[in-house]
Structure formats: C-alpha cells, structure tokens
C-alpha positions as CSV (number, residue, x, y, z in Angstrom):
1,M,80.6,36.9,-26.4
2,N,80.1,33.1,-26.0
3,L,77.3,30.6,-26.5
4,K,76.3,30.9,-22.9
5,D,75.7,34.6,-23.3
6,L,73.5,33.9,-26.3
7,K,71.5,31.3,-24.3
8,Y,71.0,33.9,-21.5
9,L,69.9,36.4,-24.1
10,I,67.3,34.1,-25.6
11,A,66.0,33.0,-22.2
12,V,65.4,36.6,-21.1
13,S,63.8,37.4,-24.5
14,E,61.4,34.5,-24.1
15,T,60.5,35.0,-20.4
16,L,60.9,38.8,-20.1
17,H,61.9,38.1,-16.6
18,F,65.5,37.8,-15.3
19,G,64.6,35.6,-12.4
20,R,62.7,33.0,-14.5
21,A,65.4,33.2,-17.2
22,A,68.1,32.4,-14.6
23,Q,66.1,29.4,-13.4
24,R,65.8,28.1,-16.9
25,C,69.5,28.5,-17.4
26,F,70.4,27.0,-14.0
27,V,72.4,30.0,-12.9
28,S,71.8,32.7,-10.3
29,Q,70.0,35.9,-11.2
30,P,73.0,38.1,-10.5
31,T,75.2,35.9,-12.8
32,L,72.7,36.1,-15.6
33,S,72.1,39.8,-15.2
34,G,75.8,40.5,-15.1
35,Q,76.4,38.6,-18.3
36,I,73.6,40.4,-20.1
37,H,75.1,43.7,-19.0
38,K,78.6,42.7,-20.3
39,L,77.0,41.6,-23.6
40,E,75.3,45.0,-23.9
41,Q,78.6,46.7,-23.2
42,E,80.4,44.6,-25.7
43,L,77.8,45.2,-28.4
44,G,77.3,48.9,-27.5
45,V,73.5,48.6,-27.5
46,V,70.7,48.2,-25.0
47,L,69.1,44.8,-25.4
48,F,66.4,45.1,-22.7
49,E,64.6,48.1,-21.1
50,R,64.3,47.3,-17.4
51,T,62.0,48.8,-14.7
52,N,61.2,47.6,-11.2
53,R,58.1,45.9,-12.6
54,S,58.8,44.9,-16.2
55,V,61.4,43.9,-18.8
56,H,60.9,44.7,-22.5
57,I,63.2,43.7,-25.3
58,T,64.4,46.5,-27.6
59,P,64.0,46.4,-31.4
60,I,67.8,45.8,-31.8
61,G,67.5,43.2,-29.1
62,Q,64.9,41.4,-31.1
63,Q,67.1,41.4,-34.2
64,I,70.2,40.1,-32.3
65,T,68.1,37.4,-30.7
66,I,67.1,36.1,-34.1
67,H,70.8,35.7,-35.0
68,A,71.5,34.2,-31.6
69,R,69.0,31.4,-32.3
70,Q,70.6,30.7,-35.7
71,I,74.1,30.5,-34.1
72,L,72.9,28.1,-31.3
73,E,71.1,26.0,-33.9
74,Q,74.3,25.6,-35.9
75,A,76.2,24.8,-32.7
76,D,73.7,22.1,-31.9
77,T,74.2,20.7,-35.3
78,I,78.0,20.6,-34.9
79,R,77.5,18.9,-31.6
80,S,75.2,16.3,-33.1
81,L,77.6,15.6,-36.0
82,G,80.3,15.1,-33.5
83,H,78.3,12.6,-31.6
84,S,77.3,10.5,-34.6
85,Q,78.3,10.4,-38.2
86,T,76.0,7.6,-39.2
87,D,72.6,8.5,-37.7
88,P,71.1,11.8,-38.7
89,L,68.3,11.4,-36.2
90,T,70.7,11.6,-33.2
91,G,70.1,14.6,-30.9
92,P,67.1,17.0,-30.6
93,L,64.7,17.6,-33.4
94,R,62.1,20.3,-32.8
95,V,58.9,19.7,-34.7
96,G,55.7,21.6,-34.7
97,A,52.2,20.5,-35.8
98,I,48.8,22.1,-36.2
99,H,46.1,21.3,-33.6
100,T,43.9,19.4,-36.0
101,L,46.7,17.0,-37.0
102,S,49.0,16.5,-34.0
103,P,46.8,14.4,-31.7
104,Y,45.9,12.0,-34.5
105,L,49.2,11.7,-36.3
106,V,51.9,11.8,-33.6
107,P,50.7,8.7,-31.7
108,L,50.9,6.8,-35.0
109,F,54.6,7.4,-35.7
110,M,56.1,8.2,-32.3
111,L,56.8,4.5,-31.2
112,E,58.2,3.6,-34.6
113,L,60.5,6.6,-34.5
114,Q,61.8,5.8,-31.0
115,Q,62.3,2.1,-31.9
116,Q,64.3,2.9,-35.0
117,H,66.2,5.9,-33.6
118,P,66.4,5.8,-29.8
119,E,68.9,8.6,-29.7
120,L,66.5,11.0,-31.2
121,S,64.9,13.5,-28.8
122,L,61.7,14.7,-30.5
123,E,60.5,18.0,-29.1
124,L,56.8,18.6,-30.1
125,T,55.0,21.9,-30.3
126,E,51.2,22.3,-31.1
127,A,50.0,25.6,-32.4
128,T,48.1,27.3,-35.2
129,T,49.7,27.5,-38.7
130,E,50.6,31.2,-38.2
131,Q,52.2,30.6,-34.9
132,L,54.2,27.6,-36.1
133,L,55.5,29.5,-39.2
134,Q,56.6,32.3,-36.9
135,K,58.5,29.9,-34.6
136,L,60.0,28.3,-37.7
137,Q,61.2,31.6,-39.0
138,D,62.6,32.5,-35.6
139,H,64.6,29.2,-35.5
140,Q,62.6,28.0,-32.4
141,L,61.5,25.0,-34.5
142,D,63.3,22.8,-37.0
143,A,60.3,21.8,-39.1
144,V,56.5,22.0,-38.9
145,L,53.7,19.7,-40.1
146,L,51.1,21.8,-41.9
147,A,48.1,21.5,-44.1
148,T,48.8,24.6,-46.1
149,S,51.8,25.6,-48.3
150,P,53.6,28.7,-46.9
151,A,54.2,31.5,-49.4
152,V,57.7,32.3,-48.0
153,G,60.8,32.2,-50.1
154,N,63.2,30.7,-47.5
155,L,61.0,27.8,-46.7
156,T,60.6,24.5,-48.6
157,E,58.4,21.4,-48.0
158,M,58.2,17.6,-48.3
159,P,54.7,16.5,-49.3
160,L,53.7,13.6,-47.0
161,F,50.1,12.6,-47.7
162,R,46.6,13.6,-48.9
163,E,44.0,13.4,-46.2
164,P,40.3,13.2,-47.2
165,F,37.6,14.8,-45.2
166,W,34.9,12.7,-43.6
167,L,31.3,13.8,-42.9
168,A,30.0,13.9,-39.4
169,H,26.2,14.1,-39.0
170,P,23.7,13.2,-36.3
171,R,22.6,9.6,-36.1
172,D,18.9,10.5,-36.5
173,H,19.7,12.9,-39.4
174,H,17.9,12.4,-42.8
175,L,21.3,11.9,-44.4
176,Y,21.5,8.6,-42.6
177,T,19.4,6.9,-45.2
178,K,21.5,8.2,-48.2
179,D,24.1,5.8,-49.6
180,E,26.2,8.6,-51.1
181,I,26.6,12.2,-49.8
182,T,27.3,14.8,-52.4
183,L,28.1,18.5,-52.4
184,N,24.4,19.3,-53.2
185,D,23.4,17.5,-50.0
186,L,25.7,19.7,-47.9
187,R,24.5,22.9,-49.4
188,K,21.2,22.4,-47.6
189,E,22.9,21.8,-44.2
190,N,24.3,24.0,-41.4
191,V,28.0,23.2,-41.7
192,L,29.8,23.8,-38.4
193,L,33.3,25.3,-38.5
194,L,36.3,25.7,-36.2
195,S,37.4,29.2,-35.3
196,Q,39.0,31.3,-38.0
197,E,42.6,30.8,-36.8
198,H,42.5,27.2,-37.8
199,C,43.3,26.6,-41.5
200,L,40.9,23.6,-41.4
201,S,38.0,26.1,-41.2
202,D,39.0,27.7,-44.6
203,Q,39.6,24.2,-46.1
204,V,36.1,23.0,-45.1
205,M,34.6,26.2,-46.5
206,A,36.4,25.7,-49.8
207,A,35.3,22.0,-50.0
208,C,31.7,22.9,-49.3
209,R,31.8,26.0,-51.6
210,I,31.0,28.3,-48.6
211,N,31.9,31.9,-49.5
212,Q,31.7,33.3,-45.9
213,R,31.0,32.2,-42.4
214,S,27.2,32.3,-41.7
215,D,25.8,34.7,-39.1
216,A,22.5,32.7,-39.2
217,G,21.7,29.3,-37.8
218,R,21.4,28.1,-34.3
219,M,25.0,28.9,-33.3
220,P,26.1,32.0,-35.3
221,G,28.8,33.0,-32.9
222,L,30.5,29.5,-32.8
223,N,34.3,29.7,-32.3
224,A,35.1,26.0,-31.5
225,S,38.8,25.3,-31.1
226,S,38.8,21.5,-31.3
227,L,37.3,18.8,-33.5
228,E,36.0,17.1,-30.4
229,T,33.9,20.1,-29.6
230,L,32.5,20.2,-33.2
231,V,31.5,16.6,-33.2
232,Q,29.8,16.9,-29.8
233,L,27.8,19.8,-31.2
234,V,26.9,17.7,-34.3
235,G,25.7,15.0,-31.8
236,M,23.4,17.6,-30.3
237,G,21.7,18.1,-33.7
238,L,23.1,21.6,-34.3
239,G,24.5,20.8,-37.8
240,V,27.0,18.7,-39.7
241,T,30.7,19.1,-40.3
242,L,33.7,17.7,-42.1
243,V,36.7,16.2,-40.2
244,P,40.1,14.9,-41.4
245,A,40.3,11.2,-42.0
246,L,43.1,10.7,-39.3
247,S,40.8,12.0,-36.6
248,V,38.4,9.2,-37.4
249,H,41.0,6.5,-37.3
250,G,41.0,4.4,-34.1
251,G,37.6,5.8,-33.0
252,R,39.1,9.1,-31.6
253,L,36.0,11.0,-32.5
254,A,33.5,8.2,-32.0
255,T,30.2,8.9,-30.2
256,D,26.9,7.1,-30.1
257,R,25.0,10.2,-31.4
258,V,27.2,10.9,-34.5
259,I,27.7,9.0,-37.8
260,L,31.2,9.4,-39.3
261,R,31.3,8.5,-43.0
262,Q,33.1,9.2,-46.3
263,A,31.5,11.7,-48.7
264,S,31.6,12.0,-52.5
265,I,32.8,15.6,-52.6
266,A,35.5,16.6,-55.1
267,G,38.3,18.6,-53.4
268,A,37.3,17.6,-49.9
269,V,40.9,16.7,-49.0
270,R,43.9,18.4,-47.5
271,Q,47.6,18.0,-48.3
272,I,49.9,17.4,-45.3
273,R,53.5,18.5,-45.7
274,L,56.7,18.8,-43.6
275,V,57.8,22.4,-43.9
276,Y,61.4,23.6,-43.0
277,R,63.9,26.3,-43.7
278,T,66.0,25.8,-46.9
279,S,69.1,26.5,-44.7
280,F,68.3,23.8,-42.2
281,P,71.4,21.5,-42.2
282,R,69.8,18.2,-41.2
283,E,67.5,17.7,-44.2
284,G,68.4,14.0,-44.1
285,A,66.9,13.7,-40.7
286,L,63.6,15.2,-41.9
287,A,63.6,12.9,-44.9
288,L,63.8,9.9,-42.6
289,L,61.1,11.3,-40.4
290,A,58.9,11.7,-43.5
291,R,59.4,8.1,-44.6
292,I,58.6,6.8,-41.1
293,I,55.4,8.9,-40.9
294,C,54.2,7.6,-44.3
295,K,55.0,4.0,-43.3
296,V,52.5,4.0,-40.4
297,L,49.6,5.8,-42.1
298,P,46.2,4.0,-42.2
299,N,44.7,3.2,-45.6
300,T,42.2,6.1,-45.3
301,V,44.9,8.5,-46.5
302,Q,47.2,8.5,-49.6
303,P,50.9,8.9,-48.8
304,N,53.1,10.9,-51.2
305,Q,56.4,9.4,-49.8
306,T,57.8,5.9,-50.3
307,P,57.3,4.1,-46.9
308,A,60.4,3.4,-44.9
309,Q,61.6,-0.2,-45.0
C-alpha cells in the first residue's frame, strides 16, 4: 500500500466511476483498476461492488476511505513543512463557506491574502452548513466559514466577527417614512425566508420571533436559494426580509425598487466563525487567515479578532 493507492481509492469513491477516476489521477483505467484490485487483495476486503453499469462503495470501503483522506492530509502537511519552515500559508488550504457568506466575504480578503502569501493555494467550496460540516469531518476540507456553532466534539472554532442583519423593504412601502424600524413593525409584515437548508432562514426567524414558516401570504411555497432572489421578490412588493450586512456592502444587492437599511432589532445578528478539526496540524495558518479576514472587514460588522498588521 502506498499514497498513490490511497489517491486512487479516494478518486473512485468520489466519482464511483473507474474511467473518470483514472482521468482525475492521470493514469490509464487498467492501471487504476489493477491497483485497486491489488489493494483489495492486500487488505482482504472488497472496497467496491462493480457491475457493467455501476460502481458502489462498500461499508468497509467507506470506513477505509475516511482514514485514507486523513493519511493524505498528513502527507500534504509534511510536504508543506518541507517546502517552507517560515510561512504556514504555503501550500494548499481547503476552505468552505456557506452560500450566504462566501460571495460577499471572499472578494474582500482574497487579494490581501494572495499579496501577503503568494505561495498559498486557496481552494474554496460553497455549500450549506450541513454539507460543509460533513466535508470537514471527512477531511475533504481543512476549515469552514459558518454562521452557526457545530455541536461536535472534535471540532473547534475561531470567532471572526458579528454581522448585523439589515432590513430590505419595497421603496414605496409604508416603512419608508419611519426613521426607526423595530421588532413590532416586522410582526405586521410578511417576512420572506430562504429555503430551510440555509441556516440564515432559522436566524432570521429567531430575530423576528417567528415560530414557524408561514403557509399563508402571497408566496406560501417560497423556497428561494439566494439572497438576490429574495431581494428581487421584495422589490416586487411580496414582503420584506432581513439580509446580512456584508451582502449590502458595495451595493451587491442594490436595486431601484428596494430600500436596504439598518433596523433596531435586538438579536438581529449572526456570529461568523472559522471552524476546523482539533487535530488539524496547521492551526497557525488558520489564525493568520482569520486575522487577514478581520483586517479587511467594513465598519458595518464588528470583528472579534485583532486585525493583521
């Protein structure tokens, strides 16, 4: 067994196709198939069930693949340490971020990160909280940017910043004439929400004291997957919504038909954190990443970290 065998194993487990796995590993399909067969013989187990039409990973194959990812991660760390003893941000760093954060935060820190650490290869993945945590547990990611604290013992976090929610309402709405928007004002409104897989949906419901998603209103079956969609619906006069402050920065959600403004609602805020495995060996790299992120934040959010110099 060698590292190449483990790479072949992971490639097949992720593609469930020997041909595509061979292409990903830049080898011929017979070579990859032969090595997988040798690995099965060496371990004395069947890793994949094969038919003419499909490939399925066995339960023992899934367990071995998890350990294979851990071994390759440690091998990458050894390789990175060998390349540089002074810059912990040398080499690949696999970071995930939730959909409602990534498009607004990553452009803020990416240039700064590349200028300070040009040897860093940041690999970004966007997904829901549940999907990102699973990838983190499976060692497919090194760290994830989340707005919720995971209740898992082998994970830890670095608090980055508190991000208030802003109110979005139609330009011709009666709230336009109010100088201060309160929770009592929102209780009378139809608050539009993202689909349930987005943690932002639960956070907005908590901020607005909404106990359950409404089946009434003009769009009872709404399952929007992006903030842009919600704001466009607000512009059509279908309701109001709360959006994170970073999404407002730079006019990303700006439209002529919608007013975006701060609201005086206690608890209308989310905590952004960098979550990673306690066993991850490059914690110094994540600490540097956290400081760079907090350095470039606009004044509409409150950083928890000391900005990088």
